C-alpha positions as a Markdown table, in Angstrom:
| # | Residue | x | y | z |
|---|---|---|---|---|
| 1 | Met | 24.7 | -43.0 | 53.0 |
| 2 | Ala | 23.4 | -41.1 | 50.3 |
| 3 | Glu | 24.5 | -41.8 | 46.3 |
| 4 | Ser | 27.7 | -39.9 | 45.8 |
| 5 | Ser | 27.3 | -36.5 | 44.2 |
| 6 | Lys | 29.1 | -33.5 | 43.7 |
| 7 | Val | 26.5 | -31.5 | 45.8 |
| 8 | Ile | 27.2 | -31.6 | 49.5 |
| 9 | His | 24.5 | -30.9 | 52.0 |
| 10 | Val | 25.3 | -29.1 | 55.2 |
| 11 | Arg | 23.1 | -28.8 | 58.4 |
| 12 | Asn | 23.2 | -26.9 | 61.2 |
| 13 | Val | 24.5 | -23.7 | 59.8 |
| 14 | Gly | 23.8 | -21.3 | 62.1 |
| 15 | His | 23.1 | -17.5 | 61.2 |
| 16 | Glu | 26.3 | -16.6 | 62.3 |
| 17 | Ile | 28.3 | -18.8 | 59.5 |
| 18 | Ser | 29.1 | -16.8 | 56.4 |
| 19 | Glu | 29.1 | -18.2 | 52.7 |
| 20 | Asn | 33.0 | -17.3 | 53.3 |
| 21 | Asp | 33.2 | -19.6 | 56.1 |
| 22 | Leu | 31.6 | -22.7 | 54.3 |
| 23 | Leu | 34.0 | -21.9 | 51.3 |
| 24 | Gln | 37.1 | -21.9 | 53.5 |
| 25 | Leu | 35.9 | -25.3 | 54.8 |
| 26 | Phe | 35.7 | -27.2 | 51.7 |
| 27 | Gln | 38.1 | -25.2 | 49.3 |
| 28 | Pro | 41.2 | -27.5 | 50.3 |
| 29 | Phe | 39.2 | -30.4 | 48.6 |
| 30 | Gly | 38.9 | -28.8 | 45.2 |
| 31 | Val | 37.1 | -26.1 | 43.2 |
| 32 | Ile | 33.4 | -25.1 | 44.5 |
| 33 | Thr | 31.2 | -23.9 | 41.5 |
| 34 | Lys | 27.9 | -23.1 | 43.6 |
| 35 | Leu | 26.7 | -22.5 | 46.9 |
| 36 | Val | 23.4 | -21.9 | 48.1 |
| 37 | Met | 22.5 | -20.9 | 51.9 |
| 38 | Leu | 19.3 | -22.1 | 53.3 |
| 39 | Arg | 19.0 | -19.6 | 56.0 |
| 40 | Ala | 15.7 | -20.5 | 57.1 |
| 41 | Lys | 16.4 | -24.1 | 57.5 |
| 42 | Asn | 20.0 | -23.7 | 58.9 |
| 43 | Gln | 21.4 | -25.6 | 56.2 |
| 44 | Ala | 23.5 | -24.9 | 52.7 |
| 45 | Leu | 24.0 | -26.6 | 49.5 |
| 46 | Leu | 27.3 | -26.6 | 47.9 |
| 47 | Gln | 28.5 | -27.8 | 44.7 |
| 48 | Met | 32.0 | -29.0 | 43.8 |
| 49 | Gln | 33.4 | -29.2 | 40.4 |
| 50 | Asp | 33.5 | -32.9 | 40.4 |
| 51 | Val | 32.1 | -36.0 | 42.2 |
| 52 | Ser | 35.6 | -37.0 | 43.5 |
| 53 | Ser | 36.1 | -33.7 | 45.3 |
| 54 | Ala | 33.0 | -34.1 | 47.2 |
| 55 | Val | 33.7 | -37.6 | 48.1 |
| 56 | Ser | 37.3 | -36.6 | 49.4 |
| 57 | Ala | 35.7 | -34.0 | 51.6 |
| 58 | Leu | 33.0 | -36.4 | 53.1 |
| 59 | Gln | 35.7 | -39.0 | 53.7 |
| 60 | Phe | 38.0 | -36.7 | 55.5 |
| 61 | Phe | 35.1 | -35.4 | 57.6 |
| 62 | Thr | 33.8 | -39.1 | 58.4 |
| 63 | Asn | 36.9 | -39.0 | 61.2 |
| 64 | Val | 37.0 | -35.2 | 61.7 |
| 65 | Gln | 34.1 | -33.2 | 63.0 |
| 66 | Pro | 33.6 | -30.3 | 60.9 |
| 67 | Thr | 33.3 | -27.1 | 63.0 |
| 68 | Ile | 32.6 | -23.4 | 62.1 |
| 69 | Arg | 33.2 | -20.7 | 64.6 |
| 70 | Gly | 32.5 | -23.3 | 67.4 |
| 71 | Arg | 29.5 | -24.9 | 66.3 |
| 72 | Asn | 29.3 | -28.4 | 64.9 |
| 73 | Val | 28.0 | -28.6 | 61.3 |
| 74 | Tyr | 26.8 | -32.1 | 59.6 |
| 75 | Ile | 27.5 | -33.0 | 56.2 |
| 76 | Gln | 26.1 | -35.5 | 53.6 |
| 77 | Phe | 25.8 | -36.1 | 50.0 |
| 78 | Ser | 22.8 | -34.1 | 48.6 |
| 79 | Ser | 19.8 | -36.0 | 46.9 |
| 80 | His | 20.8 | -33.5 | 44.0 |
| 81 | Gln | 23.3 | -34.4 | 41.4 |
| 82 | Glu | 23.5 | -31.0 | 40.2 |
| 83 | Leu | 22.2 | -27.5 | 41.5 |
| 84 | Thr | 20.3 | -26.2 | 38.9 |
| 85 | Thr | 18.9 | -22.6 | 38.6 |
| 86 | Ile | 15.5 | -23.7 | 39.9 |
| 87 | Glu | 16.9 | -25.3 | 42.8 |
| 88 | Gln | 19.0 | -22.2 | 43.5 |
| 89 | Asn | 16.0 | -20.2 | 43.3 |
| 90 | Met | 13.5 | -22.5 | 45.2 |
| 91 | His | 15.8 | -22.6 | 48.3 |
| 92 | Gly | 17.0 | -19.0 | 48.0 |
| 93 | Arg | 19.3 | -16.6 | 49.2 |
| 94 | Glu | 17.0 | -14.6 | 47.0 |
| 95 | Asp | 19.7 | -13.0 | 45.0 |
| 96 | Glu | 16.8 | -11.7 | 42.8 |
| 97 | Pro | 17.3 | -8.0 | 43.1 |
| 98 | Asn | 14.1 | -6.4 | 45.0 |
| 99 | Arg | 13.6 | -3.1 | 46.5 |
| 100 | Ile | 12.9 | -4.7 | 49.9 |
| 101 | Leu | 16.0 | -5.9 | 52.0 |
| 102 | Leu | 15.9 | -8.5 | 54.7 |
| 103 | Val | 18.2 | -7.5 | 57.2 |
| 104 | Thr | 19.4 | -9.9 | 60.3 |
| 105 | Val | 21.8 | -8.1 | 63.0 |
| 106 | His | 24.2 | -10.3 | 64.7 |
| 107 | His | 26.2 | -9.7 | 67.9 |
| 108 | Met | 23.6 | -7.2 | 68.8 |
| 109 | Leu | 24.9 | -6.0 | 72.2 |
| 110 | Tyr | 22.7 | -2.5 | 71.9 |
| 111 | Pro | 19.3 | -2.1 | 71.3 |
| 112 | Ile | 18.8 | -1.2 | 67.5 |
| 113 | Thr | 15.4 | 0.9 | 66.7 |
| 114 | Val | 13.8 | 2.2 | 63.4 |
| 115 | Asp | 15.5 | 5.4 | 63.6 |
| 116 | Val | 19.0 | 3.9 | 63.9 |
| 117 | Leu | 18.3 | 1.5 | 60.9 |
| 118 | His | 16.7 | 4.6 | 59.0 |
| 119 | Gln | 20.1 | 6.5 | 59.9 |
| 120 | Val | 22.3 | 3.7 | 58.5 |
| 121 | Phe | 20.1 | 2.9 | 55.4 |
| 122 | Ser | 18.8 | 6.1 | 54.1 |
| 123 | Pro | 22.0 | 7.4 | 52.7 |
| 124 | Tyr | 21.6 | 5.0 | 49.8 |
| 125 | Gly | 17.9 | 6.1 | 48.9 |
| 126 | Phe | 14.5 | 7.0 | 49.9 |
| 127 | Val | 13.5 | 4.6 | 52.6 |
| 128 | Glu | 9.5 | 4.1 | 52.2 |
| 129 | Lys | 8.7 | 1.7 | 54.7 |
| 130 | Leu | 10.8 | -0.2 | 57.6 |
| 131 | Val | 9.7 | -3.0 | 60.0 |
| 132 | Thr | 11.5 | -4.7 | 62.8 |
| 133 | Phe | 11.0 | -7.9 | 64.6 |
| 134 | Gln | 12.4 | -11.0 | 66.5 |
| 135 | Lys | 12.7 | -14.3 | 65.0 |
| 136 | Ser | 14.3 | -17.6 | 65.9 |
| 137 | Ala | 17.1 | -16.2 | 63.8 |
| 138 | Gly | 17.6 | -13.2 | 66.1 |
| 139 | Phe | 16.6 | -9.2 | 65.4 |
| 140 | Gln | 15.5 | -8.8 | 61.8 |
| 141 | Ala | 14.3 | -5.8 | 59.8 |
| 142 | Leu | 12.5 | -5.3 | 56.6 |
| 143 | Ile | 13.4 | -2.2 | 54.5 |
| 144 | Gln | 11.5 | -1.1 | 51.7 |
| 145 | Tyr | 13.3 | 1.6 | 49.3 |
| 146 | Gln | 11.3 | 3.4 | 46.7 |
| 147 | Ile | 13.3 | 1.8 | 43.8 |
| 148 | Gln | 15.1 | -1.3 | 43.2 |
| 149 | Gln | 18.7 | 0.2 | 42.3 |
| 150 | Cys | 18.9 | 1.9 | 45.9 |
| 151 | Ala | 18.2 | -1.3 | 47.7 |
| 152 | Ala | 20.8 | -3.2 | 45.8 |
| 153 | Ser | 23.4 | -0.2 | 46.3 |
| 154 | Ala | 22.8 | -0.4 | 50.0 |
| 155 | Arg | 23.3 | -4.4 | 50.2 |
| 156 | Thr | 26.5 | -3.8 | 48.4 |
| 157 | Ala | 28.0 | -1.3 | 50.6 |
| 158 | Leu | 26.6 | -2.4 | 53.9 |
| 159 | Gln | 26.7 | -6.3 | 53.8 |
| 160 | Gly | 29.1 | -7.6 | 56.9 |
| 161 | Arg | 29.3 | -4.4 | 58.2 |
| 162 | Asn | 28.9 | -3.2 | 61.9 |
| 163 | Ile | 26.5 | -0.6 | 62.9 |
| 164 | Tyr | 28.4 | 0.0 | 66.3 |
| 165 | Asp | 32.2 | -0.7 | 66.5 |
| 166 | Gly | 32.5 | -4.4 | 67.0 |
| 167 | Cys | 29.1 | -5.6 | 67.2 |
| 168 | Cys | 25.7 | -5.3 | 65.7 |
| 169 | Gln | 26.6 | -6.9 | 62.3 |
| 170 | Leu | 24.4 | -6.5 | 59.3 |
| 171 | Asp | 23.5 | -9.5 | 57.2 |
| 172 | Ile | 21.5 | -8.2 | 54.0 |
| 173 | Gln | 19.5 | -10.3 | 51.5 |
| 174 | Phe | 16.7 | -9.6 | 49.3 |
| 175 | Ser | 13.5 | -10.2 | 50.4 |
| 176 | Asn | 10.9 | -12.0 | 48.2 |
| 177 | Leu | 7.9 | -9.7 | 49.6 |
| 178 | Glu | 6.6 | -7.4 | 47.1 |
| 179 | Glu | 5.1 | -4.7 | 49.5 |
| 180 | Leu | 5.5 | -4.1 | 53.3 |
| 181 | Gln | 2.3 | -3.5 | 55.2 |
| 182 | Val | 2.8 | -1.0 | 58.0 |
| 183 | Asn | 0.0 | 0.0 | 60.3 |
| 184 | Tyr | 1.7 | 1.9 | 63.0 |
| 185 | Asn | 4.5 | 4.6 | 63.6 |
| 186 | Asn | 6.6 | 3.7 | 66.5 |
| 187 | Asp | 9.9 | 2.7 | 67.2 |
| 188 | Arg | 9.3 | -1.1 | 65.8 |
| 189 | Ser | 7.8 | 0.1 | 62.6 |
| 190 | Arg | 7.5 | 3.2 | 60.5 |
| 191 | Asp | 5.8 | 4.3 | 57.0 |
| 192 | Tyr | 7.7 | 7.2 | 55.8 |
| 193 | Thr | 5.3 | 8.0 | 53.0 |
| 194 | Asn | 2.2 | 8.2 | 55.5 |
| 195 | Pro | 3.4 | 10.2 | 58.9 |
| 196 | Asn | -0.6 | 10.0 | 60.1 |
| 197 | Leu | -0.5 | 6.5 | 61.2 |
| 198 | Pro | -1.3 | 5.7 | 65.0 |
| 199 | Ala | 1.7 | 4.8 | 67.3 |
| 200 | Glu | -0.2 | 1.8 | 68.5 |
| 201 | Gln | -3.7 | 0.0 | 68.3 |
| 202 | Lys | -5.8 | 0.8 | 71.2 |
| 203 | Gly | -5.9 | -1.7 | 74.1 |
| 204 | Arg | -2.7 | -3.6 | 72.9 |
| 205 | Ser | 0.8 | -3.5 | 71.9 |
| 206 | Ser | 1.5 | -3.0 | 68.2 |
| 207 | His | 2.4 | -6.3 | 66.1 |
| 208 | Gln | 3.1 | -6.5 | 62.5 |
| 209 | Pro | 1.1 | -9.5 | 61.3 |
| 210 | Gly | 3.2 | -11.9 | 59.2 |
| 211 | Tyr | 6.7 | -10.7 | 59.7 |
| 212 | Gly | 7.7 | -11.4 | 63.3 |
| 213 | Asp | 6.6 | -13.9 | 66.1 |
| 214 | Val | 6.4 | -11.3 | 68.9 |
| 215 | Gly | 7.3 | -7.7 | 69.4 |
| 216 | Val | 10.9 | -7.0 | 70.2 |
| 217 | Ala | 11.4 | -6.7 | 74.0 |
| 218 | Tyr | 14.8 | -5.5 | 75.1 |
| 219 | Pro | 16.7 | -6.6 | 78.5 |
| 220 | Gln | 18.1 | -3.7 | 80.7 |
| 221 | Met | 21.5 | -2.8 | 79.0 |
| 222 | Ala | 23.1 | -3.5 | 82.5 |
| 223 | Asn | 22.0 | -7.3 | 82.3 |
| 224 | Thr | 23.4 | -7.3 | 78.5 |
| 225 | Ser | 26.6 | -5.7 | 79.7 |
| 226 | Ala | 26.9 | -8.3 | 82.6 |
| 227 | Ile | 26.4 | -11.2 | 80.3 |
| 228 | Ala | 28.7 | -10.1 | 77.7 |
| 229 | Ala | 31.3 | -9.5 | 80.4 |
| 230 | Ala | 30.8 | -13.1 | 81.6 |
| 231 | Phe | 31.9 | -14.2 | 77.9 |
| 232 | Gly | 34.9 | -11.9 | 78.0 |
| 233 | Gly | 33.5 | -8.8 | 76.6 |
| 234 | Gly | 31.6 | -10.1 | 73.7 |
| 235 | Leu | 28.6 | -12.6 | 73.1 |
| 236 | Pro | 29.3 | -16.1 | 71.2 |
| 237 | Pro | 28.7 | -15.7 | 67.2 |
| 238 | Gly | 25.0 | -15.7 | 66.8 |
| 239 | Ile | 23.6 | -14.9 | 70.2 |
| 240 | Thr | 21.8 | -11.6 | 70.2 |
| 241 | Gly | 21.4 | -11.4 | 74.2 |
| 242 | Thr | 18.0 | -9.6 | 73.3 |
| 243 | Asn | 15.5 | -12.6 | 73.5 |
| 244 | Asp | 13.1 | -12.5 | 76.0 |
| 245 | Arg | 11.2 | -15.8 | 75.5 |
| 246 | Cys | 11.8 | -18.2 | 78.2 |
| 247 | Thr | 10.1 | -21.4 | 77.3 |
| 248 | Ile | 11.4 | -23.7 | 74.3 |
| 249 | Leu | 9.6 | -26.1 | 72.2 |
| 250 | Val | 11.8 | -29.5 | 71.7 |
| 251 | Ser | 10.4 | -31.8 | 69.2 |
| 252 | Asn | 11.5 | -34.9 | 67.1 |
| 253 | Leu | 12.5 | -36.6 | 70.7 |
| 254 | Asn | 12.8 | -40.2 | 70.9 |
| 255 | Ala | 9.7 | -41.0 | 73.0 |
| 256 | Asp | 11.0 | -44.2 | 74.3 |
| 257 | Ser | 14.1 | -43.1 | 75.8 |
| 258 | Ile | 13.5 | -39.5 | 76.9 |
| 259 | Asp | 12.1 | -38.3 | 80.6 |
| 260 | Glu | 12.0 | -34.9 | 82.1 |
| 261 | Asp | 15.1 | -35.7 | 84.2 |
| 262 | Lys | 17.0 | -36.5 | 81.1 |
| 263 | Leu | 15.9 | -33.2 | 79.4 |
| 264 | Phe | 16.8 | -31.2 | 82.5 |
| 265 | Asn | 20.4 | -32.9 | 82.6 |
| 266 | Leu | 20.7 | -31.4 | 79.0 |
| 267 | Phe | 19.0 | -28.2 | 79.0 |
| 268 | Ser | 20.5 | -27.2 | 82.5 |
| 269 | Leu | 24.2 | -26.9 | 80.8 |
| 270 | Tyr | 22.8 | -23.5 | 79.4 |
| 271 | Gly | 20.6 | -22.0 | 82.2 |
| 272 | Asn | 18.4 | -22.9 | 85.3 |
| 273 | Ile | 15.3 | -25.0 | 84.5 |
| 274 | Val | 12.0 | -23.6 | 85.9 |
| 275 | Arg | 10.0 | -26.5 | 84.6 |
| 276 | Ile | 9.8 | -29.3 | 82.0 |
| 277 | Lys | 6.6 | -30.6 | 80.4 |
| 278 | Leu | 6.3 | -33.7 | 78.1 |
| 279 | Leu | 3.2 | -33.1 | 76.0 |
| 280 | Arg | 1.3 | -36.5 | 76.6 |
| 281 | Asn | -0.8 | -35.7 | 73.0 |
| 282 | Lys | 2.5 | -35.5 | 71.1 |
| 283 | Pro | 5.2 | -37.8 | 73.0 |
| 284 | Asp | 7.9 | -36.7 | 70.8 |
| 285 | His | 7.4 | -32.9 | 72.1 |
| 286 | Ala | 8.4 | -31.3 | 75.2 |
| 287 | Leu | 8.4 | -27.7 | 76.7 |
| 288 | Val | 11.4 | -26.3 | 78.8 |
| 289 | Gln | 10.8 | -23.2 | 80.6 |
| 290 | Met | 14.4 | -21.7 | 81.4 |
| 291 | Gly | 15.4 | -18.9 | 83.9 |
| 292 | Asp | 15.3 | -16.3 | 81.4 |
| 293 | Gly | 15.4 | -15.3 | 77.7 |
| 294 | Phe | 18.9 | -15.3 | 77.6 |
| 295 | Gln | 19.3 | -18.8 | 78.8 |
| 296 | Ala | 16.7 | -20.1 | 76.5 |
| 297 | Glu | 18.7 | -18.5 | 73.7 |
| 298 | Leu | 21.9 | -20.2 | 74.6 |
| 299 | Ala | 19.9 | -23.6 | 74.6 |
| 300 | Val | 18.3 | -22.9 | 71.2 |
| 301 | His | 21.5 | -21.9 | 69.7 |
| 302 | Phe | 23.7 | -24.5 | 70.9 |
| 303 | Leu | 21.0 | -27.7 | 70.8 |
| 304 | Lys | 19.1 | -26.9 | 67.5 |
| 305 | Gly | 20.3 | -30.1 | 65.4 |
| 306 | Ala | 22.0 | -32.0 | 68.2 |
| 307 | Ile | 21.4 | -35.8 | 68.0 |
| 308 | Leu | 20.3 | -37.5 | 71.1 |
| 309 | Phe | 19.0 | -41.2 | 70.9 |
| 310 | Gly | 19.2 | -41.3 | 67.3 |
| 311 | Lys | 16.7 | -38.4 | 66.7 |
| 312 | Arg | 17.9 | -34.9 | 65.6 |
| 313 | Leu | 16.2 | -32.3 | 67.8 |
| 314 | Glu | 14.2 | -29.7 | 66.6 |
| 315 | Val | 14.8 | -26.9 | 69.1 |
| 316 | Asn | 12.7 | -23.7 | 69.0 |
| 317 | Phe | 11.2 | -20.6 | 71.1 |
| 318 | Ser | 7.5 | -21.7 | 72.0 |
| 319 | Lys | 4.7 | -19.5 | 71.7 |
| 320 | His | 3.6 | -20.2 | 75.2 |
| 321 | Pro | 5.4 | -17.6 | 77.7 |
| 322 | Asn | 5.5 | -20.2 | 80.5 |
| 323 | Ile | 4.6 | -23.7 | 81.7 |
| 324 | Thr | 1.7 | -23.8 | 84.0 |
| 325 | Pro | 2.5 | -25.9 | 87.0 |
| 326 | Gly | 0.3 | -29.0 | 87.3 |
| 327 | Thr | 0.4 | -32.5 | 87.7 |
| 328 | Asp | 1.7 | -33.1 | 84.1 |
| 329 | Ser | 4.8 | -30.9 | 84.5 |
| 330 | His | 7.9 | -31.5 | 86.6 |
| 331 | Asp | 9.3 | -28.5 | 88.7 |
| 332 | Tyr | 13.0 | -27.7 | 89.0 |
| 333 | Val | 12.6 | -24.0 | 90.3 |
| 334 | Asn | 14.1 | -25.0 | 93.7 |
| 335 | Ser | 16.4 | -27.8 | 92.5 |
| 336 | Asn | 19.9 | -27.8 | 93.9 |
| 337 | Leu | 21.0 | -29.4 | 90.6 |
| 338 | Asn | 20.5 | -26.4 | 88.7 |
| 339 | Arg | 23.8 | -25.4 | 87.7 |
| 340 | Phe | 23.6 | -21.5 | 87.4 |
| 341 | Asn | 22.7 | -20.6 | 91.1 |
| 342 | Arg | 26.5 | -20.1 | 91.7 |
| 343 | Asn | 29.6 | -19.3 | 89.4 |
| 344 | Ala | 27.1 | -18.2 | 86.4 |
| 345 | Ala | 29.6 | -16.3 | 84.8 |
| 346 | Lys | 32.0 | -19.1 | 84.7 |
| 347 | Asn | 29.4 | -21.7 | 83.4 |
| 348 | Tyr | 28.2 | -19.3 | 80.8 |
| 349 | Arg | 31.7 | -19.6 | 79.3 |
| 350 | Tyr | 31.5 | -23.5 | 79.2 |
| 351 | Cys | 28.3 | -23.3 | 76.8 |
| 352 | Cys | 28.8 | -25.1 | 73.6 |
| 353 | Ser | 27.4 | -27.4 | 71.1 |
| 354 | Pro | 27.3 | -31.3 | 72.3 |
| 355 | Thr | 31.0 | -32.3 | 71.8 |
| 356 | Lys | 32.3 | -36.0 | 71.7 |
| 357 | Met | 34.2 | -35.3 | 75.0 |
| 358 | Ile | 32.6 | -35.2 | 78.2 |
| 359 | His | 33.8 | -33.7 | 81.7 |
| 360 | Leu | 33.2 | -35.2 | 85.0 |
| 361 | Ser | 33.5 | -33.7 | 88.3 |
| 362 | Thr | 32.6 | -33.9 | 92.0 |
| 363 | Leu | 34.1 | -37.4 | 91.7 |
| 364 | Pro | 35.1 | -39.3 | 94.9 |
| 365 | Gln | 38.8 | -38.7 | 95.8 |
| 366 | Glu | 39.9 | -42.5 | 95.6 |
| 367 | Val | 37.9 | -43.0 | 92.0 |
| 368 | Thr | 39.7 | -45.0 | 89.4 |
| 369 | Glu | 39.9 | -44.7 | 85.6 |
| 370 | Glu | 38.3 | -48.0 | 85.5 |
| 371 | Glu | 35.3 | -47.0 | 87.6 |
| 372 | Val | 34.6 | -44.0 | 85.6 |
| 373 | Val | 34.6 | -46.1 | 82.3 |
| 374 | Asn | 32.2 | -48.8 | 83.7 |
| 375 | His | 30.0 | -46.0 | 84.8 |
| 376 | Val | 29.8 | -44.5 | 81.2 |
| 377 | Gln | 30.7 | -47.4 | 78.7 |
| 378 | Asp | 27.2 | -48.7 | 78.2 |
| 379 | His | 26.4 | -45.3 | 76.1 |
| 380 | Gly | 29.0 | -45.8 | 73.1 |
| 381 | Val | 32.8 | -46.5 | 72.0 |
| 382 | Ile | 35.3 | -44.8 | 74.5 |
| 383 | Leu | 38.3 | -43.8 | 72.6 |
| 384 | Asn | 40.3 | -42.3 | 75.5 |
| 385 | Thr | 39.8 | -41.2 | 79.4 |
| 386 | Lys | 41.7 | -39.4 | 81.7 |
| 387 | Val | 41.5 | -39.2 | 85.5 |
| 388 | Phe | 43.2 | -36.1 | 87.1 |
| 389 | Glu | 42.9 | -33.8 | 90.1 |
| 390 | Met | 42.4 | -30.2 | 90.0 |
| 391 | Asn | 42.6 | -27.8 | 93.1 |
| 392 | Gly | 42.6 | -31.2 | 95.2 |
| 393 | Lys | 39.4 | -32.6 | 93.6 |
| 394 | Lys | 39.3 | -35.3 | 91.3 |
| 395 | Gln | 37.9 | -34.9 | 87.9 |
| 396 | Ala | 37.7 | -36.8 | 84.4 |
| 397 | Leu | 37.6 | -36.4 | 80.7 |
| 398 | Val | 35.9 | -39.2 | 78.7 |
| 399 | Gln | 36.1 | -39.1 | 74.9 |
| 400 | Phe | 33.5 | -41.1 | 73.0 |
| 401 | Glu | 33.5 | -41.8 | 69.2 |
| 402 | Asn | 30.9 | -39.3 | 68.2 |
| 403 | Glu | 28.8 | -36.3 | 69.9 |
| 404 | Glu | 25.4 | -38.6 | 70.0 |
| 405 | Glu | 27.1 | -40.9 | 72.3 |
| 406 | Ala | 28.7 | -38.3 | 74.7 |
| 407 | Ala | 25.3 | -36.7 | 74.7 |
| 408 | Glu | 23.5 | -39.9 | 75.8 |
| 409 | Ala | 26.1 | -40.5 | 78.3 |
| 410 | Leu | 25.8 | -36.9 | 79.6 |
| 411 | Val | 21.7 | -37.0 | 79.9 |
| 412 | Cys | 21.7 | -40.4 | 81.6 |
| 413 | Lys | 24.4 | -40.3 | 84.2 |
| 414 | His | 24.8 | -36.4 | 85.1 |
| 415 | Ala | 23.5 | -36.4 | 88.8 |
| 416 | Thr | 24.1 | -40.2 | 89.3 |
| 417 | Asn | 25.9 | -41.7 | 92.3 |
| 418 | Leu | 29.5 | -42.9 | 91.7 |
| 419 | Gly | 30.9 | -44.2 | 94.9 |
| 420 | Gly | 28.9 | -42.3 | 97.0 |
| 421 | Ser | 29.4 | -38.9 | 95.3 |
| 422 | Val | 26.6 | -37.3 | 93.2 |
| 423 | Ile | 28.7 | -36.6 | 89.9 |
| 424 | Arg | 28.3 | -33.6 | 87.5 |
| 425 | Ile | 28.9 | -33.9 | 83.9 |
| 426 | Ser | 29.3 | -31.2 | 81.2 |
| 427 | Phe | 30.6 | -31.4 | 77.6 |
| 428 | Ser | 34.4 | -30.3 | 77.3 |
| 429 | Gln | 35.3 | -28.3 | 74.5 |
| 430 | Leu | 38.9 | -29.9 | 74.4 |
| 431 | Gln | 39.7 | -31.8 | 71.1 |
| 432 | Thr | 42.0 | -34.3 | 72.4 |
| 433 | Ile | 43.1 | -35.8 | 75.8 |
C-alpha cells in the first residue's frame, strides 16, 4: 500500500457518479477540503482535512466494498500528500471559466440534436457555435458563447438539470478549448455566425475533426424504448442506449491466463458474442464483437476497471466496426452458450459490474454444497455458500473474498461440467447470503 496521505485516489468513477456522490461516501470519516474529478480517466482525487480521516476511510473500505450508484469504486492513498493548485489545474475539472462549455448528456432516452441544445442554451446568451459527438463517456457537445459570462450563467443554471422529464441529464464543465472549428451546418454541428456553410462534405458524411470518435448514430426509438422497458422503465445510470459501435478493444489482459473462451464467459454476461480475436502482435489485447451497440455499451460500462488474473482491464470501444472472420478469430455467433437468445429482458436486468458473489444455475438436482465448493475453490477464498431450489431447479450462491476471485471463478468455470450438467454462472448483486 502507498504511504499514508490525506489525499485519496478513487478509481472506476463512472460518468454517472457526481461530486456529491463522492462527498456522501467519504463525509462520515471527516471534513473533505478538496475534490478534483478526473473525468477523462474515470477517477477522482479527494483531500481529507487530516491523514487520520483518510486512514479511517481506507481501513473501513478494506472490509466493505465501496459502491456508488451500483458501481464498485476502488480507493487507495494518492501519491500526492496535498492537492496543490497546480495539481488541480493539471487534472482539471476545468473550473477556470471559459466561453466554451463541454456538455455530457446522461440517461439519454431521446435523441438530442443541435436544435434541441440550441433551444436549451440560447436563453443565457448568444450561442456562436455548437458541435455534438459520441465519445466513450457518452453523447457530448461543445457549446461556444459569444462571451464568457453567458457560458458561466448557463452552467450555473443548467448543471444537473434534465432536458426531458426524468432523462437526458446535463453534466456541464468549462472546456479548455479556445475556439470551435465548425465545417458543416447540419443536425450534428452548427455555426450560427456563418449560415452559408455546406450541410455535408461531398461523398462522405460529416465528421468534426478532433472532437468526437465517430458521427452520432441513433438506434430506432422503438428499440431504445424496448431496452428501457427491460430495465423497468429507465436505463441504468451512465448508459445512453444510443451507442452503435459493436466491437470492443480489451487491453491489459493477463496474456498467460486468458483465452477466447474465458473472454466469452465474461463478456457474454452483457450480450450475445459474435466473434473474439486475441491480437497476436499484442498478447495483452483482444477484440470482442457484441451483438449490437447497446450490448457493447453495457460491457464497456460495467467492465471498465474490473480486475482479472491480477490485471486491471482497460475496456473501450474499438475503431474497428467488426472482426473479420478468419483463422485467428473465434466465431460464437451460433453458440448455444450465448445468454441473450432467450429471456433477453431478464438478462439485461441482471447486468452489473463484477461482484464478490457468483450465482450458479442449471446444476444437477442431487448436487451437494461440498461439490459446488470443490468445483470453484481453486479460484479464491470462499466466505460463504448456499445451495437452494428455485422453481424446482437446483441453484447455488458462492461468496468470495473479493471481486477478482469471483470473476476468475466465473470465467474459468462457466459452461463447465459438474455432475453431468453444463453449469451457468453469473454475478449476483446480493450483498450477503
